[in-house]
C-alpha positions in Angstrom: 25.8 -29.3 -28.4 22.3 -27.8 -28.6 22.1 -24.2 -29.8 18.9 -22.2 -29.4 17.9 -19.2 -31.4 16.4 -16.1 -29.8 12.8 -17.2 -30.7 13.2 -20.6 -29.2 14.7 -19.2 -26.0 11.8 -16.7 -25.7 9.3 -19.5 -26.3 10.9 -21.6 -23.5 10.9 -18.6 -21.1 7.3 -17.8 -21.9 6.3 -21.4 -21.3 8.1 -21.5 -18.0 6.4 -18.2 -17.1 3.0 -19.6 -17.9 3.6 -22.7 -15.8 4.8 -20.6 -12.8 1.8 -18.3 -13.3 -0.6 -21.3 -13.3 0.9 -22.6 -10.1 0.8 -19.2 -8.4 -2.8 -18.6 -9.4 -4.2 -22.1 -8.9 -2.5 -22.9 -5.7 -4.9 -20.9 -3.6 -7.8 -22.7 -5.2 -6.8 -26.0 -3.4 -8.9 -25.1 -0.3 -12.1 -24.5 -2.4 -14.8 -27.0 -3.1 -13.8 -29.4 -5.9 -16.5 -28.3 -8.3 -15.6 -24.6 -8.0 -11.9 -25.4 -8.1 -12.3 -27.4 -11.3 -14.4 -24.6 -12.9 -11.8 -22.0 -12.1 -9.0 -24.2 -13.4 -10.9 -24.9 -16.6 -11.6 -21.2 -17.2 -8.0 -20.2 -16.7 -6.6 -22.9 -18.9 -9.1 -22.4 -21.7 -8.5 -18.7 -21.5 -4.7 -19.2 -21.8 -5.2 -21.5 -24.8 -7.5 -18.8 -26.4 -5.0 -16.1 -25.6 -2.1 -17.9 -27.3 -4.2 -18.6 -30.5 -3.6 -16.1 -33.3 -7.1 -14.5 -33.6 -8.6 -14.9 -30.1 -6.4 -12.9 -27.8 -9.1 -10.6 -26.5 -11.4 -13.6 -25.8 -8.6 -15.3 -24.0 -7.9 -12.3 -21.8 -11.6 -12.0 -20.9 -11.9 -15.7 -20.0 -8.7 -15.6 -17.9 -9.8 -12.4 -16.2 -13.2 -14.0 -15.4 -11.6 -17.1 -14.0 -9.2 -15.1 -11.8 -12.0 -12.8 -10.7 -14.1 -15.9 -9.7 -11.1 -17.2 -7.8 -10.8 -13.9 -5.9 -14.5 -13.8 -5.1 -14.6 -17.4 -3.8 -11.5 -16.8 -1.6 -13.1 -13.6 -0.3 -16.3 -15.6 0.6 -14.2 -18.3 2.2 -12.3 -15.8 4.3 -15.6 -14.0 5.3 -17.1 -17.3 6.4 -14.1 -18.1 8.5 -14.0 -14.7 10.1 -17.7 -14.9 11.0 -17.2 -18.4 12.4 -14.3 -17.3 14.7 -16.3 -14.4 16.1 -19.0 -16.7 17.5 
C-alpha cells in the first residue's frame, strides 16, 4: 500500500490546482486567433515555471499577471467587436 507524507500530498494537491487553473484560464483563449492564443499560453506557462523556481517568484507573478491581463484585454476586444457587429 502506498503511503504519502504531508509534503507529498500537498505537492499533489498543488499540481492538481495548477492544472485546473490552467484549464480555467486557457479555455476562454480558444476563440482567439492562433498567434495570440499561443502567446498567452506561453506567457502563462513560463510565468508559472518562474513562479515555482526558488529565486524568481516575483518575476513569475509579473509574467502570469501580464499573460492573464493580455487574455482579458483580447477577450474584451473580441466582445466589443461582436457587439458592434450585431448593432449594424
